[in-house]
N, C-alpha and C positions, 0 to 999 in steps of 0.2 A: 366451432373452430378450435376451441382449446383442445378438445379431444384429439383432434388431428396432430396438433403440435406435441401433445404429450405422449405420442406413440414413439417407442424407440425405433431405431433403425433396424435392429433384429426383428421385430415384430412385423414391420412393413416388408423385410425380405422374406420372412416366412409366409405372409400372406401371398406374395408374388409366386413364391414357389408352389404354394398350393393351388393357386389359380392356374398356373402354366402347367402344373402336374395333372390337373383334371382334364385339360384339352388333350394332352399327349396320352393319357391313359384311357381314354374313351374308346370303347370297343363297340364295333357295330353288333347290333342286336340281330340274333338270328331270327329270320322269319318263322312264325309259329305256323306249324303244320295243321291245317284244318281237319286233317283226317285222324289226327291223334285224339284218343279218347280222352275226355275231361275227367278230372280227378274226383273221386266220390266224395260226397258231403259226410261230415263226421255225424254222430248220433245227435249232437245239438242242433245241426242244421237241418236234420230230418225233423226233429221236434219243431224247430222254428217255422218250417213250411206249414205244419198243421196249426201251430199257435197263431201265426200271422193271420190265417183266415178267420180263426175264432175271435181274436182281438178286433179285427177290422168290423166284424159283425156287431160287437158289443159296443165299440167306440168309433163310429163312422166319421166323427168330427176331426179325430186325430189323424194328421197326415205324417207327421214326423216318423222317419225311419228310426231315429235314435230312441224315441219314446217306446216304440214297439220292441226293439231290440233290448232296451233295459228292463222292460216288464217281462220279456221271455227269459232274460239271464236270471232275474230274480226267481222266476218260477221254477226254472231248471235246477238253480241251486237248492231250491226247498224241496225238490222232489226226492224220493227214496230210490235206491237202485231197482227195487221192483217196479216202480213207476216208469224208471228210464229204460227197462227191459226191452219192450217192444221197439223202441227207436234205436237201441244198440242192435237188435237183431236186424232191422231194415237196413241200417248203416253197414253191417257186416255182409249182408246179402249184396248190396251195391258194391262193396269193395271186392267181393269175390267176382262179381260180374266185371268190374273194371280190370282186376288182374287177368281174367281171361280174355278180355278184348285187347289189353296191353301186349299179351303173349302174341296174339294174332297179328297186332300191329307191328311188333317188333320183328315177327318173321317176315311180314311183307317188307319191311325196310331192309332186311337182310338179303331178301330176294330181289331187291331194287335194281341191281345192275342188269339183271336179265330183262326186267321190264323196261329198263332205260334203253336198251338196244331196240325194242319195238318202238319207242317213243322216238328215237332218233330216225328211225325208218320213216315213221308217219311225218315228222318234220319235214324231212326230205321231200316226200311227196307233196306236202303242203307248199314248201318253197317252189316245187316245180310247177304246181297249180297257178301259184301266185305269178310265177314268169310266164306262164302261158297266157294268163289273164293280160298282162301288161302287153305281150306281143300282139294279142288280139286287138287291144286298143289302139296300138300304133297302126295297125292295118286298116282300121275303120277310118282313121283320119286322113 
């Protein structure tokens, strides 16, 4: 209780402002587009994919992710640039594929309004079908 009494009024006021500021500053998160390509892994994560398999074979009793990550990080740091080369090349290839996919995705997004008109027509027909279904159910009763 002493801690609460020793606070100054300005500290309490600052805390109150921060709390109310968080609520008013909250922004709604945009829904993630499931069609958007995933970002490519870095060279380390390409290395980690292979290292994880090897490590689990050698140490089947280790279930902790942190232990595998630490061991992978230590090995990655000790590797020369020549040893890292294949992983850097794979990561570069994945990045190039990602950029190509993103261009196609962005082009689709730019062309979206035209596709949206088709979707609007489809949704109208779906609405009409639903209304027809409701009328049919009234007639049967």
